[in-house]
C-alpha positions in Angstrom: -24.8 -4.7 14.6 -25.3 -1.2 13.3 -27.2 -0.8 10.1 -26.5 1.5 7.3 -29.4 3.9 8.1 -27.8 4.8 11.4 -24.9 6.7 9.7 -26.1 10.1 8.6 -23.5 10.2 5.9 -24.7 7.0 4.2 -28.2 8.1 3.4 -31.2 5.8 3.2 -29.8 3.3 0.7 -31.5 2.3 -2.5 -34.7 4.0 -3.6 -38.0 2.1 -3.4 -38.7 2.8 -7.1 -35.4 1.2 -8.1 -36.7 -2.3 -7.3 -39.0 -2.3 -10.3 -37.0 -1.0 -13.2 -38.2 -0.3 -16.7 -36.4 -1.4 -19.8 -34.1 1.6 -20.1 -33.3 1.6 -16.3 -32.4 -2.1 -16.4 -30.1 -1.4 -19.3 -28.3 1.2 -17.2 -28.1 -1.1 -14.1 -26.8 -4.1 -16.0 -23.4 -2.8 -15.4 -23.7 -3.5 -11.7 -22.6 -7.1 -12.3 -19.0 -7.9 -12.7 -19.5 -9.7 -16.1 -21.9 -7.1 -17.7 -19.5 -5.6 -20.1 -16.6 -8.0 -19.6 -17.3 -10.9 -22.0 -15.8 -14.3 -21.1 -12.9 -14.5 -23.5 -11.8 -18.1 -23.7 -8.2 -18.7 -24.5 -7.7 -19.7 -28.1 -6.4 -23.2 -28.9 -2.8 -22.8 -30.0 -2.3 -26.4 -31.3 1.4 -25.8 -30.8 1.5 -22.8 -33.1 2.9 -19.5 -32.0 0.9 -16.2 -32.2 1.3 -14.6 -35.6 -0.5 -11.3 -35.0 -0.5 -8.8 -32.2 -4.1 -9.5 -31.2 -3.3 -13.3 -30.9 -0.3 -12.6 -28.7 -2.4 -10.4 -26.4 -5.3 -12.9 -26.2 -3.0 -15.8 -25.5 -1.0 -13.9 -22.9 2.3 -14.6 -24.7 4.7 -11.7 -24.1 7.5 -13.4 -26.0 5.4 -13.6 -29.2 4.3 -10.0 -28.6 7.9 -8.9 -28.5 8.7 -10.8 -31.6 5.8 -9.2 -33.5 6.8 -5.7 -32.3 10.4 -6.3 -33.3 9.5 -7.2 -36.9 7.3 -4.1 -37.2 3.6 -3.6 -37.2 1.1 -1.6 -39.1 -1.8 0.5 -37.9 -4.3 -2.0 -39.1 -2.6 -4.8 -37.3 -2.4 -2.9 -34.0 -6.1 -1.9 -34.2 -7.3 -5.4 -35.1 -10.7 -5.7 -33.4 -13.0 -8.6 -32.4 -16.8 -8.8 -32.5 -17.0 -6.4 -29.5 -14.6 -3.9 -31.1 -11.9 -4.8 -28.5 -8.3 -4.5 -29.5 -5.4 -6.5 -27.9 -4.8 -3.9 -25.2 -8.5 -4.1 -24.0 -8.4 -7.9 -23.9 -5.2 -7.8 -21.8 -6.8 -5.2 -19.4 -9.9 -7.4 -19.1 -8.0 -10.5 -18.2 -5.3 -8.8 -16.1 -2.4 -9.7 -18.4 0.0 -7.2 -16.9 3.0 -8.4 -18.9 1.1 -7.7 -22.2 0.2 -4.2 -21.0 3.9 -3.6 -20.2 4.8 -4.8 -23.7 2.3 -2.6 -25.4 3.7 0.6 -23.8 6.1 1.2 -26.7 3.8 -0.1 -29.4 3.2 2.5 -32.2 -0.3 3.3 -33.4 -1.9 2.2 -30.1 -5.0 4.1 -29.2 -5.4 4.1 -25.5 -8.8 5.9 -25.6 -10.3 3.5 -28.2 -14.0 2.7 -27.3 -15.8 -0.5 -28.0 -19.4 -1.0 -29.0 -20.7 0.2 -25.6 -18.2 3.0 -25.3 -15.8 1.3 -22.9 -12.1 2.1 -23.0 -9.1 0.1 -21.7 -9.1 2.1 -18.5 -12.8 1.5 -17.9 -12.4 -2.3 -18.4 -9.4 -2.5 -16.1 -11.1 -0.4 -13.5 -14.3 -2.5 -13.5 -12.4 -5.8 -13.6 -10.4 -4.7 -10.5 -6.8 -5.0 -11.8 -5.1 -2.3 -9.7 -1.6 -2.8 -11.2 -3.0 -2.4 -14.7 -4.8 0.8 -13.9 -1.7 2.3 -12.2 0.4 1.4 -15.2 -2.1 3.0 -17.6 -2.2 6.2 -15.6 1.5 6.5 -15.1 2.9 5.4 -18.5 0.2 6.1 -21.1 0.4 9.8 -21.5 -2.7 10.2 -23.6 -5.1 8.3 -21.4 -8.3 10.2 -20.8 -9.9 9.6 -17.4 -13.2 11.4 -18.1 -14.2 9.4 -21.2 -17.9 8.3 -20.9 -19.6 5.2 -22.3 -23.0 5.1 -23.9 -24.7 5.3 -20.5 -22.6 8.3 -19.4 -20.5 6.3 -16.9 -16.8 7.1 -16.4 -14.1 4.8 -15.2 -14.5 6.2 -11.6 -18.2 5.5 -11.5 -17.7 2.0 -12.8 -15.1 1.3 -10.2 -17.4 2.7 -7.4 -20.3 0.5 -8.7 -18.2 -2.7 -8.4 -16.6 -1.8 -5.1 -13.0 -1.4 -6.4 -11.9 0.7 -3.5 -8.2 0.9 -4.3 -8.9 1.7 -8.0 -11.3 4.5 -6.9 -8.6 6.0 -4.8 -6.0 5.8 -7.6 -8.4 7.4 -10.1 -9.3 10.3 -7.7 -5.7 11.0 -6.9 -4.8 10.9 -10.6 -7.3 13.8 -11.3 -10.6 12.1 -11.9 -13.7 14.2 -11.2 -15.5 12.7 -8.2 -18.5 15.0 -8.8 -19.0 13.9 -12.4 -22.6 12.6 -13.0 -23.8 10.0 -15.5 -26.3 11.0 -18.2 -28.8 8.3 -17.3 -29.8 8.9 -13.7 -27.6 11.9 -12.8 -25.7 10.2 -10.0 -22.0 10.6 -9.1 -19.6 8.0 -7.9 -20.6 8.5 -4.2 -24.3 8.0 -5.1 -23.6 4.9 -7.1 -21.5 3.5 -4.2 -24.4 4.0 -1.8 -26.9 2.6 -4.2 -25.0 -0.6 -4.8 -24.1 -1.0 -1.1 -20.4 -0.3 -1.5 -20.0 1.4 1.8 -16.3 0.8 2.1 -15.8 2.6 -1.2 -18.0 5.4 0.0 -16.0 5.8 3.2 -12.7 5.8 1.2 -14.1 8.7 -0.9 -15.1 10.6 2.2 -11.7 10.1 3.8 -10.0 11.3 0.6 -12.0 14.5 0.7 -11.0 15.0 4.4 -7.3 14.6 3.4 -7.1 15.8 -0.2 -3.3 16.0 -0.3 -0.8 13.4 0.6 1.2 15.5 3.0 3.5 12.7 4.1 5.2 12.7 0.8 6.2 16.4 1.0 9.6 17.8 2.0 7.8 20.0 4.6 6.4 16.9 6.4 7.4 17.2 10.1 8.4 13.8 11.7 7.3 14.9 15.2 3.7 14.2 16.3 2.0 17.6 16.3 0.0 16.9 19.5 3.0 15.6 21.5 4.0 18.8 23.2 0.4 19.6 24.2 -0.1 16.1 25.6 3.2 16.2 27.5 2.4 19.7 28.9 -1.0 18.4 30.2 0.5 15.3 31.7 3.4 17.1 33.5 1.3 20.0 34.7 0.7 20.3 38.5 -2.7 18.9 39.5 -4.9 19.9 42.4 -5.9 17.4 45.1 -9.4 17.1 43.5 -7.9 16.2 40.1 -5.5 13.7 41.6 -8.4 11.9 43.5 -10.5 11.9 40.3 -7.7 10.5 38.2 -7.0 7.8 40.8 -10.7 6.8 40.9 -10.7 6.6 37.1 -7.6 4.4 37.0 -9.0 2.1 39.7 -12.6 1.6 38.5 -12.3 2.5 34.8 -12.6 0.0 32.0 -10.7 0.1 28.7 -12.5 -1.2 25.6 -10.8 -1.8 22.3 -11.5 0.9 19.7 -10.3 2.0 16.3 -7.3 4.3 16.1 -8.1 8.0 16.2 -7.5 10.3 13.2 -4.3 12.2 13.5 -3.5 10.2 16.6 -0.2 8.6 17.7 -0.8 5.3 15.8 -1.9 7.1 12.7 1.2 9.3 12.8 3.5 6.3 13.2 2.0 4.7 10.2 2.4 7.8 8.1 6.0 8.4 9.2 7.1 4.8 8.6 5.5 4.5 5.2 6.5 7.9 3.6 9.1 8.3 1.0 11.0 10.9 3.0 10.8 9.0 6.2 14.1 9.2 8.3 13.4 5.6 9.5 13.5 3.7 6.2 15.6 3.8 3.0 13.9 3.3 -0.3 15.4 2.1 -3.5 13.2 4.3 -5.7 13.5 8.0 -6.3 10.3 10.0 -7.0 10.3 12.3 -10.0 8.2 14.9 -8.2 9.0 14.8 -4.5 7.9 18.4 -3.9 4.5 17.8 -5.6 2.6 15.0 -3.9 -0.6 13.5 -5.3 -3.7 15.5 -4.6 -7.4 14.9 -5.1 -8.7 16.2 -8.5 -5.2 17.4 -9.7 -4.1 16.1 -13.1 -0.6 14.7 -12.9 1.8 14.2 -15.8 2.7 10.7 -16.9 6.3 9.6 -17.0 6.7 9.9 -20.8 5.4 13.5 -20.6 8.0 14.4 -18.0 10.8 12.7 -20.0 9.8 14.6 -23.1 9.8 18.0 -21.4 12.9 17.5 -19.3 16.2 15.7 -20.0 17.5 12.9 -17.8 20.1 15.1 -16.2 17.5 17.7 -15.2 15.3 15.0 -13.6 18.2 13.6 -11.7 19.6 16.9 -10.4 16.4 18.8 -9.7 12.9 17.9 -8.6 9.9 18.6 -10.8 6.7 20.2 -9.5 3.2 20.1 -10.9 1.3 23.3 -10.5 -1.7 24.4 -12.6 -0.9 21.9 -15.4 2.6 23.4 -15.7 6.0 22.0 -14.7 8.3 24.0 -12.5 11.9 23.3 -11.4 12.7 23.6 -7.7 16.3 23.0 -6.7 16.5 20.9 -3.5 17.4 22.8 -0.4 19.3 19.9 1.1 23.1 20.2 1.1 25.1 17.9 -1.1 27.0 14.9 0.2 30.3 16.7 -0.4 29.4 19.7 1.6 28.2 17.6 4.4 31.4 15.6 4.4 33.5 18.8 4.4 31.6 20.2 7.4 31.4 16.9 9.3 35.0 16.3 10.1 38.4 17.8 9.3 40.3 14.5 9.0 41.1 13.9 5.4 41.7 10.2 5.9 38.3 9.3 7.2 36.6 11.6 4.8 38.4 10.1 1.7 38.1 6.5 2.6 36.9 3.9 0.1 33.9 2.9 2.1 32.8 6.6 2.4 33.2 7.2 -1.3 31.4 4.1 -2.3 28.6 4.7 0.1 28.2 8.3 -1.1 28.0 7.1 -4.7 25.4 4.6 -3.9 23.4 7.1 -1.9 23.4 9.7 -4.7 22.4 7.0 -7.3 19.6 5.2 -5.7 18.0 7.5 -3.2 17.0 11.2 -3.3 19.5 13.9 -2.3 17.2 15.0 0.5 17.6 11.6 2.1 21.3 11.3 1.7 22.0 13.7 4.6 20.0 11.8 7.1 20.4 8.2 6.1 22.2 5.9 8.5 22.6 3.0 6.1 24.8 5.0 3.6 27.1 7.5 5.4 27.1 10.9 3.7 30.8 11.5 3.2 32.6 10.4 6.3 32.8 7.5 8.8 32.0 8.5 12.4 34.7 7.8 15.0 33.1 5.4 17.5 34.6 4.8 20.9 33.6 1.7 22.9 34.1 1.8 26.7 33.6 -1.2 29.0 31.2 -0.5 31.8 32.7 -0.4 35.3 29.8 -2.1 37.0 28.9 -5.7 36.5 25.8 -6.6 34.5 22.9 -7.1 36.9 21.5 -10.6 37.1 18.0 -11.2 35.9 15.6 -11.1 38.8 12.9 -13.7 39.3 9.3 -12.7 38.7 7.5 -11.8 41.9 4.2 -13.4 42.6 1.2 -11.2 42.0 -0.3 -9.6 45.2 -3.8 -10.5 46.2 -5.1 -7.1 45.6 -4.5 -7.3 41.8 -5.9 -9.3 39.1 -3.8 -12.2 37.8 -3.5 -12.9 34.0 -5.9 -15.6 32.8 -4.5 -19.1 32.3 -5.8 -20.7 29.1 -7.4 -24.1 29.1 -5.0 -25.6 26.6 -2.1 -24.5 28.8 -3.7 -26.2 31.8 -4.1 -29.4 29.8 -0.6 -29.1 28.6 0.8 -28.7 32.1 -1.2 -31.6 33.3 0.2 -33.8 30.6 3.7 -32.7 31.4 3.1 -33.6 35.1 1.7 -37.0 34.1 4.7 -37.8 31.9 7.1 -36.7 34.6 5.3 -38.9 37.2 5.4 -41.8 34.8 9.1 -41.3 34.1 9.9 -41.1 37.9 7.8 -44.3 38.5 9.7 -46.2 35.8 13.0 -45.1 37.2 12.0 -46.2 40.6 10.9 -49.6 39.3 14.3 -50.0 37.5 16.1 -49.1 40.7 14.1 -51.7 42.7 14.7 -54.4 40.1 18.4 -53.7 40.1 18.5 -54.0 43.9 16.6 -57.2 43.8 19.0 -58.6 41.2 22.0 -57.6 43.3 20.5 -59.4 46.3 19.9 -62.5 44.3 23.4 -62.5 43.0 24.8 -62.1 46.6 22.7 -65.1 47.8 23.8 -67.2 44.9 27.4 -66.6 45.7 26.9 -67.6 49.4 
């Protein structure tokens, strides 16, 4: 098994002087545990009583009571009710992973998303350290005033805390949302990568390194090419004429070579298939969601506007008919280059009956409502304006019968037969033999009985 020191990118691990820490250093390293700044909040005893305040509804994970409190109206003092650790209701919900409470607090007035407790932690820091990825994503996408670079009393950001505790998915979400991966804490001057190495979170370190190698999610762009870039080059090499020496060398490799399992290559065929089958603009799948910014994919270190910010700056009609692009903290409109469903329908066929059928109109309406306009022209589930004319011809030749499997030749290896299959086959043979034996005995008894009956008649 390879150790961490063999990888040049991982470094030498924890320092020797870190084993004996002084008082101030132990204070800064106490956050390495999962429960360092996450107090154990026990659920309050309800005794059959409903939550009367906003904080009680959050602490008890009661979204119905929270909605009731918000409907009757709340004051700033009630929203910012704090406990002994200076935590409000949102911070308690982020700590315990009460995602329904976080949803309910989105429209709450007077809520301070960047409120800090006694140690300087915010709701985003608490959710990041606790490992609640859904909560973190919701805070980043729907709380427009959330500050990713807020520091606590030790100088740690939400990204550093997530890297310390090995929250790999949260680290990726924060970096793609614009968090500074090179930000250092004020205690030891280490960034998120250094803290991931120091605490042994090598998977998190590898994720940060891969994000730096691919800083932009190209598979979410309009310009993403479905074809594998290396396909033409590989086909040209395979179909090229080879000399006699190359043919002999290739035959020797195929005969005496061994194939060992290995991880997929970067930018290889398997990697490309995963990207093309999971992207929003993939021609192979149809998604029910429509991204607000299809022409501006997530990028490492780039600040992205939250959904409320986009809704404030642009009307609903503008967001539906045009795509929004982030560029240098500004929002630009780019009209989609894809033709509309009506123009595609007009160019597709000249028959008015098939173009104006009910199924075609209904499918076009559904396509333009639930999926982007760029996908409507190449979606096979919802036809874009017309129904194709399909002709079915019966084949002249009969369907060939299934051939029996030929036995393996002696010069080739046979597939291994598992032990449990051998035992299973032996049991089947034994049962078959027993069944045949019983049938034979029954036949003999029947013959003897018939003979005895004949003798008795005589």
